[in-house]
SEPA-532876 format. One record per residue: residue number from 1; x negated, z negated, y negated of N, C-alpha, C in turn. Coordinates in nm, 3 decimals, padded with zeros to 5 digits. Layout:
BEGIN
<node k="NUM" n_px="X" n_pz="Z" n_py="Y" ca_px="X" ca_pz="Z" ca_py="Y" c_px="X" c_pz="Z" c_py="Y"/>
...
***
This chain:
BEGIN
<node k="1" n_px="-00.802" n_pz="-00.335" n_py="-00.939" ca_px="-00.780" ca_pz="-00.220" ca_py="-00.834" c_px="-00.825" c_pz="-00.079" c_py="-00.904"/>
<node k="2" n_px="-00.900" n_pz="-00.018" n_py="-00.844" ca_px="-00.946" ca_pz="00.120" ca_py="-00.887" c_px="-00.842" c_pz="00.208" c_py="-00.813"/>
<node k="3" n_px="-00.808" n_pz="00.321" n_py="-00.903" ca_px="-00.717" ca_pz="00.425" ca_py="-00.823" c_px="-00.808" c_pz="00.504" c_py="-00.750"/>
<node k="4" n_px="-00.771" n_pz="00.547" n_py="-00.640" ca_px="-00.854" ca_pz="00.638" ca_py="-00.566" c_px="-00.814" c_pz="00.781" c_py="-00.609"/>
<node k="5" n_px="-00.871" n_pz="00.900" n_py="-00.558" ca_px="-00.814" ca_pz="01.033" ca_py="-00.583" c_px="-00.682" c_pz="01.040" c_py="-00.516"/>
<node k="6" n_px="-00.625" n_pz="01.103" n_py="-00.593" ca_px="-00.483" ca_pz="01.141" ca_py="-00.538" c_px="-00.441" c_pz="01.208" c_py="-00.414"/>
<node k="7" n_px="-00.413" n_pz="01.111" n_py="-00.328" ca_px="-00.414" ca_pz="01.126" ca_py="-00.188" c_px="-00.268" c_pz="01.092" c_py="-00.159"/>
<node k="8" n_px="-00.199" n_pz="01.206" n_py="-00.073" ca_px="-00.053" ca_pz="01.156" ca_py="-00.048" c_px="-00.058" c_pz="01.146" c_py="00.116"/>
<node k="9" n_px="00.037" n_pz="01.070" n_py="00.113" ca_px="00.058" ca_pz="01.014" ca_py="00.263" c_px="00.206" c_pz="01.031" c_py="00.302"/>
<node k="10" n_px="00.234" n_pz="01.102" n_py="00.410" ca_px="00.376" ca_pz="01.119" ca_py="00.444" c_px="00.400" c_pz="01.014" c_py="00.582"/>
<node k="11" n_px="00.529" n_pz="00.940" n_py="00.564" ca_px="00.558" ca_pz="00.874" ca_py="00.692" c_px="00.698" c_pz="00.878" c_py="00.721"/>
<node k="12" n_px="00.730" n_pz="00.862" n_py="00.821" ca_px="00.870" ca_pz="00.869" ca_py="00.878" c_px="00.944" c_pz="00.726" c_py="00.873"/>
<node k="13" n_px="01.039" n_pz="00.726" n_py="00.818" ca_px="01.109" ca_pz="00.587" ca_py="00.814" c_px="01.207" c_pz="00.551" c_py="00.941"/>
<node k="14" n_px="01.281" n_pz="00.439" n_py="00.960" ca_px="01.371" ca_pz="00.438" ca_py="01.056" c_px="01.469" c_pz="00.507" c_py="01.106"/>
<node k="15" n_px="01.511" n_pz="00.584" n_py="00.993" ca_px="01.597" ca_pz="00.681" ca_py="00.987" c_px="01.577" c_pz="00.829" c_py="01.018"/>
<node k="16" n_px="01.438" n_pz="00.828" n_py="01.021" ca_px="01.398" ca_pz="00.987" ca_py="01.046" c_px="01.356" c_pz="01.040" c_py="00.911"/>
<node k="17" n_px="01.358" n_pz="00.987" n_py="00.803" ca_px="01.342" ca_pz="01.050" ca_py="00.677" c_px="01.194" c_pz="01.061" c_py="00.644"/>
<node k="18" n_px="01.163" n_pz="01.164" n_py="00.596" ca_px="01.010" ca_pz="01.164" ca_py="00.558" c_px="01.003" c_pz="01.132" c_py="00.411"/>
<node k="19" n_px="00.889" n_pz="01.019" n_py="00.406" ca_px="00.889" ca_pz="00.962" ca_py="00.241" c_px="00.727" c_pz="00.977" c_py="00.239"/>
<node k="20" n_px="00.715" n_pz="01.049" n_py="00.124" ca_px="00.576" ca_pz="01.100" ca_py="00.068" c_px="00.524" c_pz="00.962" c_py="-00.030"/>
<node k="21" n_px="00.399" n_pz="00.926" n_py="-00.004" ca_px="00.338" ca_pz="00.810" ca_py="-00.081" c_px="00.224" c_pz="00.847" c_py="-00.169"/>
<node k="22" n_px="00.185" n_pz="00.802" n_py="-00.273" ca_px="00.044" ca_pz="00.836" ca_py="-00.315" c_px="-00.050" c_pz="00.721" c_py="-00.274"/>
<node k="23" n_px="-00.149" n_pz="00.722" n_py="-00.221" ca_px="-00.239" ca_pz="00.615" ca_py="-00.210" c_px="-00.304" c_pz="00.565" c_py="-00.346"/>
<node k="24" n_px="-00.278" n_pz="00.439" n_py="-00.366" ca_px="-00.302" ca_pz="00.364" ca_py="-00.489" c_px="-00.418" c_pz="00.308" c_py="-00.453"/>
<node k="25" n_px="-00.440" n_pz="00.226" n_py="-00.390" ca_px="-00.564" ca_pz="00.155" ca_py="-00.343" c_px="-00.569" c_pz="00.114" c_py="-00.203"/>
<node k="26" n_px="-00.704" n_pz="00.057" n_py="-00.148" ca_px="-00.716" ca_pz="00.010" ca_py="-00.019" c_px="-00.789" c_pz="-00.141" c_py="-00.048"/>
<node k="27" n_px="-00.722" n_pz="-00.255" n_py="00.009" ca_px="-00.770" ca_pz="-00.371" ca_py="-00.010" c_px="-00.798" c_pz="-00.406" c_py="00.133"/>
<node k="28" n_px="-00.895" n_pz="-00.517" n_py="00.135" ca_px="-00.952" ca_pz="-00.587" ca_py="00.248" c_px="-00.919" c_pz="-00.740" c_py="00.254"/>
<node k="29" n_px="-00.838" n_pz="-00.790" n_py="00.346" ca_px="-00.797" ca_pz="-00.917" ca_py="00.354" c_px="-00.811" c_pz="-00.971" c_py="00.471"/>
<node k="30" n_px="-00.895" n_pz="-01.077" n_py="00.514" ca_px="-00.939" ca_pz="-01.124" ca_py="00.654" c_px="-00.986" c_pz="-01.026" c_py="00.728"/>
<node k="31" n_px="-01.074" n_pz="-00.952" n_py="00.678" ca_px="-01.143" ca_pz="-00.824" ca_py="00.771" c_px="-01.039" c_pz="-00.719" c_py="00.829"/>
<node k="32" n_px="-00.921" n_pz="-00.716" n_py="00.740" ca_px="-00.830" ca_pz="-00.603" ca_py="00.788" c_px="-00.801" c_pz="-00.550" c_py="00.662"/>
<node k="33" n_px="-00.789" n_pz="-00.420" n_py="00.652" ca_px="-00.764" ca_pz="-00.318" ca_py="00.555" c_px="-00.601" c_pz="-00.298" c_py="00.544"/>
<node k="34" n_px="-00.549" n_pz="-00.290" n_py="00.424" ca_px="-00.431" ca_pz="-00.263" ca_py="00.391" c_px="-00.426" c_pz="-00.163" c_py="00.275"/>
<node k="35" n_px="-00.327" n_pz="-00.086" n_py="00.301" ca_px="-00.311" ca_pz="00.039" ca_py="00.200" c_px="-00.191" c_pz="00.011" c_py="00.092"/>
<node k="36" n_px="-00.230" n_pz="00.035" n_py="-00.029" ca_px="-00.130" ca_pz="-00.009" ca_py="-00.132" c_px="-00.076" c_pz="00.151" c_py="-00.175"/>
<node k="37" n_px="00.055" n_pz="00.161" n_py="-00.163" ca_px="00.122" ca_pz="00.287" ca_py="-00.165" c_px="00.224" c_pz="00.285" c_py="-00.278"/>
<node k="38" n_px="00.237" n_pz="00.410" n_py="-00.353" ca_px="00.344" ca_pz="00.418" ca_py="-00.443" c_px="00.433" c_pz="00.551" c_py="-00.413"/>
<node k="39" n_px="00.539" n_pz="00.539" n_py="-00.386" ca_px="00.634" ca_pz="00.637" ca_py="-00.361" c_px="00.617" c_pz="00.738" c_py="-00.461"/>
<node k="40" n_px="00.631" n_pz="00.891" n_py="-00.422" ca_px="00.601" ca_pz="00.994" ca_py="-00.510" c_px="00.760" c_pz="01.023" c_py="-00.548"/>
<node k="41" n_px="00.864" n_pz="01.009" n_py="-00.475" ca_px="00.987" ca_pz="01.063" ca_py="-00.503" c_px="01.092" c_pz="00.953" c_py="-00.568"/>
<node k="42" n_px="01.023" n_pz="00.866" n_py="-00.653" ca_px="01.104" ca_pz="00.753" ca_py="-00.704" c_px="01.211" c_pz="00.843" c_py="-00.790"/>
<node k="43" n_px="01.323" n_pz="00.768" n_py="-00.814" ca_px="01.427" ca_pz="00.816" ca_py="-00.922" c_px="01.370" c_pz="00.825" c_py="-01.070"/>
<node k="44" n_px="01.401" n_pz="00.898" n_py="-01.163" ca_px="01.373" ca_pz="00.894" ca_py="-01.274" c_px="01.423" c_pz="00.754" c_py="-01.329"/>
<node k="45" n_px="01.325" n_pz="00.695" n_py="-01.402" ca_px="01.384" ca_pz="00.582" ca_py="-01.466" c_px="01.343" c_pz="00.446" c_py="-01.395"/>
<node k="46" n_px="01.351" n_pz="00.477" n_py="-01.246" ca_px="01.317" ca_pz="00.340" ca_py="-01.159" c_px="01.174" c_pz="00.321" c_py="-01.158"/>
<node k="47" n_px="01.156" n_pz="00.173" n_py="-01.158" ca_px="01.012" ca_pz="00.112" ca_py="-01.168" c_px="00.957" c_pz="00.163" c_py="-01.041"/>
<node k="48" n_px="00.822" n_pz="00.208" n_py="-01.042" ca_px="00.760" ca_pz="00.213" ca_py="-00.923" c_px="00.746" c_pz="00.086" c_py="-00.816"/>
<node k="49" n_px="00.769" n_pz="00.087" n_py="-00.710" ca_px="00.749" ca_pz="-00.009" ca_py="-00.637" c_px="00.619" c_pz="-00.003" c_py="-00.535"/>
<node k="50" n_px="00.542" n_pz="-00.113" n_py="-00.522" ca_px="00.423" ca_pz="-00.065" ca_py="-00.452" c_px="00.462" c_pz="-00.124" c_py="-00.297"/>
<node k="51" n_px="00.412" n_pz="-00.038" n_py="-00.208" ca_px="00.448" ca_pz="-00.059" ca_py="-00.050" c_px="00.300" c_pz="-00.107" c_py="-00.003"/>
<node k="52" n_px="00.298" n_pz="-00.215" n_py="00.082" ca_px="00.194" ca_pz="-00.257" ca_py="00.145" c_px="00.201" c_pz="-00.219" c_py="00.274"/>
<node k="53" n_px="00.081" n_pz="-00.150" n_py="00.344" ca_px="00.108" ca_pz="-00.118" ca_py="00.481" c_px="-00.036" c_pz="-00.134" c_py="00.525"/>
<node k="54" n_px="-00.053" n_pz="-00.185" n_py="00.670" ca_px="-00.154" ca_pz="-00.221" ca_py="00.745" c_px="-00.227" c_pz="-00.102" c_py="00.760"/>
<node k="55" n_px="-00.372" n_pz="-00.076" n_py="00.760" ca_px="-00.449" ca_pz="00.041" ca_py="00.810" c_px="-00.517" c_pz="-00.009" c_py="00.926"/>
<node k="56" n_px="-00.489" n_pz="00.101" n_py="01.028" ca_px="-00.587" ca_pz="00.087" ca_py="01.133" c_px="-00.655" c_pz="00.230" c_py="01.161"/>
<node k="57" n_px="-00.761" n_pz="00.225" n_py="01.230" ca_px="-00.835" ca_pz="00.346" ca_py="01.270" c_px="-00.819" c_pz="00.386" c_py="01.403"/>
<node k="58" n_px="-00.773" n_pz="00.522" n_py="01.419" ca_px="-00.749" ca_pz="00.563" ca_py="01.550" c_px="-00.866" c_pz="00.688" c_py="01.553"/>
<node k="59" n_px="-00.981" n_pz="00.669" n_py="01.614" ca_px="-01.070" ca_pz="00.759" ca_py="01.627" c_px="-01.097" c_pz="00.801" c_py="01.469"/>
<node k="60" n_px="-01.086" n_pz="00.909" n_py="01.429" ca_px="-01.127" ca_pz="00.983" ca_py="01.292" c_px="-01.010" c_pz="00.942" c_py="01.194"/>
<node k="61" n_px="-00.886" n_pz="00.920" n_py="01.265" ca_px="-00.761" ca_pz="00.918" ca_py="01.177" c_px="-00.740" c_pz="00.775" c_py="01.153"/>
<node k="62" n_px="-00.650" n_pz="00.770" n_py="01.034" ca_px="-00.613" ca_pz="00.641" ca_py="00.971" c_px="-00.471" c_pz="00.606" c_py="01.013"/>
<node k="63" n_px="-00.413" n_pz="00.516" n_py="01.069" ca_px="-00.269" ca_pz="00.496" ca_py="01.102" c_px="-00.221" c_pz="00.397" c_py="00.995"/>
<node k="64" n_px="-00.095" n_pz="00.412" n_py="00.950" ca_px="-00.034" ca_pz="00.321" ca_py="00.842" c_px="00.084" c_pz="00.274" c_py="00.919"/>
<node k="65" n_px="00.050" n_pz="00.135" n_py="00.937" ca_px="00.167" ca_pz="00.045" ca_py="01.005" c_px="00.238" c_pz="-00.038" c_py="00.911"/>
<node k="66" n_px="00.371" n_pz="-00.085" n_py="00.938" ca_px="00.432" ca_pz="-00.174" ca_py="00.863" c_px="00.391" c_pz="-00.288" c_py="00.878"/>
<node k="67" n_px="00.399" n_pz="-00.393" n_py="00.806" ca_px="00.355" ca_pz="-00.527" ca_py="00.806" c_px="00.476" c_pz="-00.612" c_py="00.879"/>
<node k="68" n_px="00.493" n_pz="-00.653" n_py="00.982" ca_px="00.634" ca_pz="-00.705" ca_py="01.036" c_px="00.610" c_pz="-00.862" c_py="01.027"/>
<node k="69" n_px="00.494" n_pz="-00.919" n_py="01.028" ca_px="00.465" ca_pz="-01.064" ca_py="01.018" c_px="00.463" c_pz="-01.121" c_py="00.856"/>
<node k="70" n_px="00.597" n_pz="-01.203" n_py="00.851" ca_px="00.608" ca_pz="-01.247" ca_py="00.714" c_px="00.478" c_pz="-01.305" c_py="00.650"/>
<node k="71" n_px="00.432" n_pz="-01.385" n_py="00.738" ca_px="00.297" ca_pz="-01.479" ca_py="00.681" c_px="00.195" c_pz="-01.377" c_py="00.635"/>
<node k="72" n_px="00.144" n_pz="-01.281" n_py="00.735" ca_px="00.053" ca_pz="-01.178" ca_py="00.680" c_px="00.086" c_pz="-01.108" c_py="00.563"/>
<node k="73" n_px="00.217" n_pz="-01.059" n_py="00.561" ca_px="00.261" ca_pz="-00.982" ca_py="00.436" c_px="00.257" c_pz="-01.073" c_py="00.314"/>
<node k="74" n_px="00.283" n_pz="-01.191" n_py="00.328" ca_px="00.289" ca_pz="-01.261" ca_py="00.217" c_px="00.134" c_pz="-01.321" c_py="00.168"/>
<node k="75" n_px="00.045" n_pz="-01.321" n_py="00.268" ca_px="-00.100" ca_pz="-01.335" ca_py="00.226" c_px="-00.160" c_pz="-01.203" c_py="00.162"/>
<node k="76" n_px="-00.131" n_pz="-01.096" n_py="00.199" ca_px="-00.181" ca_pz="-00.976" ca_py="00.139" c_px="-00.100" c_pz="-00.948" c_py="-00.021"/>
<node k="77" n_px="00.025" n_pz="-00.967" n_py="00.000" ca_px="00.097" ca_pz="-00.976" ca_py="-00.158" c_px="00.043" c_pz="-01.060" c_py="-00.230"/>
<node k="78" n_px="00.005" n_pz="-01.186" n_py="-00.197" ca_px="-00.057" ca_pz="-01.295" ca_py="-00.289" c_px="-00.209" c_pz="-01.233" c_py="-00.337"/>
<node k="79" n_px="-00.281" n_pz="-01.183" n_py="-00.254" ca_px="-00.416" ca_pz="-01.123" ca_py="-00.269" c_px="-00.388" c_pz="-01.023" c_py="-00.367"/>
<node k="80" n_px="-00.305" n_pz="-00.917" n_py="-00.354" ca_px="-00.294" ca_pz="-00.827" ca_py="-00.464" c_px="-00.230" c_pz="-00.865" c_py="-00.576"/>
<node k="81" n_px="-00.163" n_pz="-00.978" n_py="-00.596" ca_px="-00.102" ca_pz="-01.009" ca_py="-00.710" c_px="-00.231" c_pz="-01.094" c_py="-00.783"/>
<node k="82" n_px="-00.312" n_pz="-01.166" n_py="-00.717" ca_px="-00.419" ca_pz="-01.237" ca_py="-00.783" c_px="-00.513" c_pz="-01.108" c_py="-00.831"/>
<node k="83" n_px="-00.553" n_pz="-01.018" n_py="-00.765" ca_px="-00.612" ca_pz="-00.892" ca_py="-00.819" c_px="-00.566" c_pz="-00.854" c_py="-00.934"/>
<node k="84" n_px="-00.437" n_pz="-00.836" n_py="-00.953" ca_px="-00.379" ca_pz="-00.793" ca_py="-01.070" c_px="-00.376" c_pz="-00.879" c_py="-01.184"/>
<node k="85" n_px="-00.373" n_pz="-01.025" n_py="-01.176" ca_px="-00.384" ca_pz="-01.119" ca_py="-01.249" c_px="-00.525" c_pz="-01.117" c_py="-01.326"/>
<node k="86" n_px="-00.609" n_pz="-01.098" n_py="-01.228" ca_px="-00.786" ca_pz="-01.098" ca_py="-01.276" c_px="-00.792" c_pz="-00.964" c_py="-01.364"/>
<node k="87" n_px="-00.722" n_pz="-00.866" n_py="-01.323" ca_px="-00.751" ca_pz="-00.743" ca_py="-01.422" c_px="-00.694" c_pz="-00.765" c_py="-01.552"/>
<node k="88" n_px="-00.576" n_pz="-00.848" n_py="-01.564" ca_px="-00.494" ca_pz="-00.864" ca_py="-01.664" c_px="-00.589" c_pz="-00.954" c_py="-01.760"/>
<node k="89" n_px="-00.653" n_pz="-01.058" n_py="-01.704" ca_px="-00.728" ca_pz="-01.139" ca_py="-01.781" c_px="-00.844" c_pz="-01.096" c_py="-01.844"/>
<node k="90" n_px="-00.904" n_pz="-00.991" n_py="-01.774" ca_px="-01.035" ca_pz="-00.928" ca_py="-01.831" c_px="-00.992" c_pz="-00.824" c_py="-01.936"/>
<node k="91" n_px="-00.863" n_pz="-00.779" n_py="-01.978" ca_px="-00.843" ca_pz="-00.684" ca_py="-02.070" c_px="-00.835" c_pz="-00.768" c_py="-02.210"/>
***
């Protein structure tokens, strides 16, 4: 995975809280794009947790959507894990 230019994405959670993420990478699985996001406001000492969101295009804008389907989420998560494993093997 290559790191994109620092791009910040703001989303609103189910409680109305604004959460800021840094765009880590974009991957494509089964012709659908997914964003890999890192929270920017993680507590000091907490391990960064990667967040997966589905990317859809609305005109010129991209929309970030949660992945509600467990099968779809697991398929994307497995793909990302395999990418990370391949990078580890190359080092």
